[in-house]
N, C-alpha and C positions, 0 to 999 in steps of 0.2 A: 879533135871535137869532140864536146858532151853534148847530149841530148836533155831537152827541155821535152817531158812528158805532161800537157796537159790531156790526161784522159778522164773525158768527161761521159763516164757509161756509169750505171751503177754496179757494185761490184756483184750484186745478187742477179742482174741482166748477162752479165759475162764476168764470171768468176775466170775464166780461164785467161782473160787479156791480164787481170791481175795478178794471176800466179805467174804467168811467165815474167813479169818485172822482177820479180824475188830474186833469180839470179843476174840481173844485170846491174846491180848497182854501180860494178865499177865506168858502166857506159852511160850513166843517167847523172844529169846535173841535179834534175828534181823532178819529183810528182806532183802535179797539182792537184791538190785534193778537193773536190767542188759536188759536196751533198746534194747542195739546193742553192744554185746561182750564190754560194757562200756555205756557213757552216748548218744552217737551217736552224729550227727552234728549238732543237732537243738533239742528243747524240742518235747517229744513226749506226745501228750494231753490226751492219754490215762493211761499214766503211771503218769501224773501232777494228773491227777483225783484220782488214785489210790493211789499215794502215799499222798495226800492230807486225803484222808479218812483215810488210815492207822496211820498216824501222829495225827490223830483228837483222834486214839482210843489210843493214847499213844504207839504205837507201832515204836521200834527203826528202824530206815532206814538206810541202809549201803549200799553205791554206789561200785557199782563192777569196777574193775578196775585192766586192764592186767599190770603185775608189769613184764612180761617177763622174769623170773629168775634172774634177777637183770641186764638186757641185754637192759631195754628201759629205754630211756633217761627221767632222774627224771624232767626235765620240763615240757614232755609228761605225765607223772603220775600225774603231780601238777596239770596239765592244766585239766583232767578230774575229778580229785577231786572237782575243783572248778566248773566244770558243775554240778556235781550232786548237789552239794551243792546249787547253784544257782536255777538252774533249779525243782529239786526236794525235795528241802529241805532235804537233807542226815543227818544226823546227824554223820555218820563216813564213813569210808570204807572198803571195802572189796578186799584184795589187792592179787587176785588171782595169780599164778605160781611165786608166792613169791621165794627167792633165798633161799638155805639151808645150802649152804658151808660155813666153817669159813673164807674163804676167800672174801667173799662177804658181812660177818656182819658189818663190819663199814660203807659201802655204804648204807646197809639197813638201819641200825641206823640214819645215815642223812636223809634218805627219811621220814622215821616215823618222824622224828622232823618237819620235814619239812609240812607235811600236818596236823599233829596237829597245826603247827601255821595258817594253812589254815581254821580251826575248825572243822576237823575230830576227832570225838570223840565219839566210840572208834575205835579205829584201828585194823583190824582182817587181819592176815597174812595167807595165805594158801600155804604152798607148799606142802602139800600134804604126807608129810614124817614127822618123825622127823628130824628135823635138827639140824645144832650145838648147844650147849647147852645155848650159849650166845642168841639166840633168845628169849627165853623163857622170857628174859626183856626187848625187844626193843618195844612188840605189847601188846595190851591189850589182845589179844585171840591170839594162833597159832594153826593151822589145823594141827594136827600131823599126820593124817589119813586122806584118800580120795581114796577109793577104794571098790573094790565087798565085799559083804558079805562072801563069799567063800574064799576070801583071807582073813579079818579079822577074821575068824575062824580057819584058818589054820597056815596063816604064820605070825599074826600080832608079833612083838618083841617091849617089852617096856623096853627103855634103862634107867638105874638105875639112869640118874640124873634128870630126869623127878619127880622124888618122892619128892626133895627138892622142887618143887614147888604147890603152891596152885593147885587144880584141875578146877579151874574156870579160870586160863590161858590156857585150852587144850580144842580143839574140834576136835570130830570124825565124817567125813561125811561118810555114809556108804550106796552102793547102792545095788541093787538088793535083798533086805531083803525081803522073803517070808514073807506077811503080818500077820500071826499067829505068827511071831516070831521077830514082830518088840520090843515088849515088852521086850524080851530078849536081843534085842541088844541095848536097853536104859539102861539096868542092867550092860550089859557089858560091855559099854562106862564108867557108873560110876566105877565100880571095876577095870577098868584098869587106874582111875587117870582123866579121862576126865567129867569136869562139865558139858559141852556144846556139845551136836548131834544135828548130823541130819539124821536119818535112814528113805531111801525111797523104796519104792517097784521098781521104775523103773529102766531100764537098758539102756547101753548105745544104742546111739551116745546120748540121753540127758535124762539121770535120773532124771532131776530135774523139768522135766515140770509140775508133780503134787505134790501135798502136801503130806505130810509124814503122813500115819495113826497115828503116836505118839501122835500129837495135840488133835485129836479126844479122844484118850483113856487118856490121861492125864485130860481129864474134863470130864471123868465116873465117 
């Protein structure tokens, strides 16, 4: 099991969290960089420094880009990908609020091809739900669940079509997990066909402001 880490806290606010990631490259699928709900209007020196340290340690960096559920212009998405690449040397991109409907699949496929031509690899789509089946072939990784632990336990349903794809294509992001149950959340994601997960103990409005305990537990 690999851990996807959306760490939505500024390095100047919690430098220790960013520093703790440096020796964890072997446990991390990637770290999502999100200076300002995207790359921001100019390079952020604190993120430049944090990104350099992670990259030197072999941690894969993913630039956060808002896809607007397919409504955001492709030029704007591509521009954000370029900024992440040029300012923070991001390897790939994390397309948040990705579309999920069959009617958006063709446009999403074109968008992913475009950002790959810009050098973004891997490309992670986050619709936060199970999308139409064709999306599994569009990106390198698809987040098919983003939600609270209580929902994950009580209401999660895995479509049969996902069984035709490798678990390495799917990720589950789960927040509000009691710390003692984080190992259970990791096991459950694997049992549900996701080889990548991100269980955190935080709650809304920003559950991703702290590191997941799963990283420390994986090193025990």
